[in-house]
Every structure is written in C-alpha cells, then in structure tokens.
C-alpha positions in Angstrom: 20.6 104.8 50.8 22.8 103.0 48.2 20.7 103.7 45.1 20.0 100.0 44.6 16.4 100.9 43.7 17.6 101.6 40.2 18.7 98.0 39.8 15.4 96.8 41.0 13.4 99.1 38.7 15.5 98.0 35.7 14.9 94.4 36.5 11.1 94.8 36.6 11.1 97.0 33.5 13.2 94.5 31.5 11.0 91.6 32.7 8.1 93.4 31.1 10.0 94.3 28.0 11.6 90.9 27.4 9.4 88.1 28.9 11.2 84.9 29.6 10.4 82.0 27.3 11.5 78.4 27.6 14.3 77.1 25.4 12.9 73.6 25.2 9.5 71.8 24.8 9.6 69.4 27.7 6.3 68.7 29.5 7.2 70.7 32.7 9.0 73.8 31.6 10.8 74.4 34.9 12.4 71.0 35.6 13.9 71.9 39.0 11.8 71.6 42.2 10.0 74.9 42.7 7.9 76.2 45.6 5.7 79.2 44.9 4.2 81.2 47.7 1.6 83.8 47.0 0.6 86.4 49.6 -2.7 88.2 49.7 -1.0 91.7 49.9 0.1 91.2 46.3 -3.0 89.7 44.8 -4.1 90.7 41.3 -7.2 92.8 40.9 -10.4 90.9 41.8 -8.6 88.3 43.9 -9.3 88.6 47.6 -8.2 85.3 49.3 -5.4 82.9 49.2 -7.6 80.2 47.8 -8.7 82.5 45.0 -5.1 83.4 44.3 -4.2 79.7 43.9 -7.2 79.1 41.6 -6.3 82.2 39.5 -2.7 80.9 39.1 -3.9 77.4 38.2 -6.1 78.7 35.4 -3.2 80.7 34.0 -0.7 79.8 31.3 2.2 79.1 33.7 0.4 76.7 36.0 1.9 73.6 34.4 5.4 75.0 34.6 5.7 74.3 38.4 4.8 71.5 40.7 4.0 73.2 44.1 2.0 76.2 45.1 1.2 77.8 48.5 -0.8 80.9 49.3 -1.4 82.9 52.5 -4.1 85.5 53.3 -1.6 87.5 55.2 1.8 88.9 54.4 3.4 90.7 51.6 6.6 91.0 49.6 8.7 90.3 52.7 6.8 87.3 54.0 10.0 85.5 55.3 10.4 88.5 57.7 6.7 89.1 58.4 5.6 85.5 58.9 8.7 83.3 59.2 6.9 80.2 60.6 4.5 80.1 57.6 7.3 80.7 55.1 9.5 78.0 56.7 6.6 75.6 56.6 6.1 76.3 52.9 9.8 75.6 52.2 9.6 72.3 54.1 6.4 71.2 52.2 7.8 72.2 48.8 11.1 70.3 49.2 10.2 67.5 51.5 11.6 64.2 50.3 13.8 65.8 47.6 17.1 65.3 49.3 19.5 62.9 47.5 
C-alpha cells in the first residue's frame, strides 16, 4: 500500500468543508461538455433505480449546470472496470458530435 488513501480522504473532507461555487453568472455554470453517469450502487437514500437517480438529480440545484446525464442500475464507483461497454456507450453519447 502506498498510503494514497490519505489524499483521497483529504479531498472528500475538503469538498465538504469548502463547497465549490461558480465564479460567474452565465446560464450554464459548467460551460464545457460534461457527461455524468450515476450508478445504482451509489444512490442516495430512498433512491432505488437508475431512473429515480436521474429524476432526483434533475430536481436538485445543480441540474442546470450540466447538459448530459446517464444512469445505470448496476455498477459502482469503478463502473469503467465493472461494465466497460456501458461506460463507453455513455462517453460516446455524451460527446457525440462535439469534435471540431
């Protein structure tokens, strides 16, 4: 082990202590193309399915920040390793047509 867990813990602790806030007032806060993928293993309390996860996010305060959301009923924090085909499909859908 290389003790990198301390770095990870610090990141999560600081993210809670110092939440990110935008530095501008443009309509879509995150201007770059973004693809979000939610996985059921990491659902918040009371959310059971991928569809419920998307709806919960869309009702939240950050929904308007991004322009593309996917969700899966299977998989967890390591979805690229667990379900590479689904994750690759998400990437393709999120960024299709965005090449210069």
